[in-house]
C-alpha positions in Angstrom: -4.8 -9.1 -18.2 -5.9 -11.8 -15.6 -9.6 -12.9 -15.5 -11.6 -13.6 -12.7 -14.9 -14.0 -11.4 -16.6 -11.4 -9.3 -15.6 -12.2 -5.6 -13.2 -14.9 -6.1 -10.0 -14.4 -4.4 -7.1 -13.0 -5.9 -3.7 -14.0 -4.9 -0.9 -11.7 -5.6 3.1 -11.8 -4.9 5.7 -9.3 -5.3 9.4 -10.6 -5.1 12.3 -8.7 -4.8 15.4 -10.0 -7.2 18.5 -9.2 -5.6 21.9 -10.8 -4.6 21.6 -9.0 -1.2 20.0 -11.5 0.9 19.4 -9.0 3.9 16.5 -6.8 2.1 12.9 -7.1 3.0 9.7 -6.1 0.8 6.8 -4.5 2.6 3.6 -3.6 0.8 2.6 0.0 1.7 -0.3 0.8 -0.3 -2.6 -0.8 -3.2 -5.2 1.1 -5.0 -7.8 -0.1 -7.7 -9.0 1.9 -10.4 -11.2 1.3 -13.6 -8.7 3.6 -15.4 -5.2 2.5 -15.8 -3.8 5.9 -16.2 -6.0 7.5 -13.4 -5.4 6.3 -9.9 -6.8 9.5 -8.2 -10.2 10.3 -9.4 -12.2 7.0 -9.1 -10.3 4.9 -6.7 -10.6 1.9 -4.2 -7.9 1.5 -1.6 -6.9 -1.9 -0.4 -4.1 -0.9 1.9 -2.8 2.6 2.6 0.4 3.3 4.3 0.4 -0.3 5.8 -3.2 0.4 7.0 -5.5 -2.4 5.7 -8.6 -0.8 4.0 -10.7 -3.6 2.5 -12.1 -6.4 4.9 -10.9 -9.0 2.3 -7.3 -8.2 2.2 -5.1 -10.7 3.8 -1.4 -11.0 4.2 0.1 -14.6 3.7 3.5 -16.1 4.9 6.2 -16.3 2.2 9.3 -18.3 2.0 11.7 -15.3 2.1 11.6 -11.8 3.3 12.3 -10.5 0.1 8.7 -11.9 -1.3 5.3 -10.3 -0.3 2.2 -12.3 -0.7 -1.4 -11.0 -0.2 -5.1 -11.5 -1.6 -8.4 -10.0 -1.6 -11.9 -10.7 -3.2 -12.3 -9.6 -6.6 -14.7 -6.6 -7.0 -15.8 -4.2 -10.0 -16.4 -0.6 -10.1 -20.2 -0.6 -10.8 -21.5 -2.5 -14.1 -20.2 0.2 -16.4 -16.6 -0.5 -16.0 -15.5 -4.2 -17.3 -11.8 -4.1 -15.7 -10.1 -3.1 -12.4 -6.2 -1.9 -12.6 -4.1 -2.3 -9.7 -1.2 -0.2 -8.5 0.9 -0.8 -5.3 3.5 0.8 -3.7 6.0 -1.5 -2.2 9.0 -0.2 0.1 12.5 -2.2 0.2 14.3 -2.1 3.6 17.3 -3.6 5.4 16.5 -6.6 7.6 16.8 -5.7 11.1 16.5 -1.6 10.5 13.6 -1.4 12.9 13.4 2.4 12.5 12.6 1.5 8.6 9.4 1.9 7.1 8.9 -1.9 6.8 8.9 -2.2 10.3 6.2 0.7 11.3 3.3 -1.2 10.1 0.2 0.6 9.8 0.7 4.5 9.6 -2.6 6.0 10.3 -1.1 9.8 9.6 1.6 11.5 8.5 4.3 13.0 10.9 4.7 16.5 11.4 8.2 18.1 11.5 8.6 19.3 15.0 10.7 22.1 14.0 7.8 23.7 11.9 
C-alpha cells in the first residue's frame, strides 16, 4: 500500500522493459475502486479509452517513449472506504505506427464494423 493524504498529488509511472527500443507505452484506461476485486460496481474513471475524465489527471513528459508518467489528486470513496485501488490498462505499440491505438488519443466511442 501507498499512503497519501486526501487531495495530495499522486504521481505514477509505468515502464516497459524490453530490448526492443521501438516500442511505446500509452495509458488507455485507469479506473479506481474501493474494492480490489471489483472494478465494475462502484468505480471512478480517471481516463477511459484515452479520454481524460478526472480534471486533476495530468500527463507528464518522460525520458523515453517506453515510459508513461501521469498524476492525479488523491480522493476517497466517501468516508466508509479507507482505501482506493487503481487498475490501469496500457497499450504497447510500435513507434511510428500511426494507425496503432497509441497514436489515436482519445476515442470517445467504439467504432462499428461497416459490414454489419
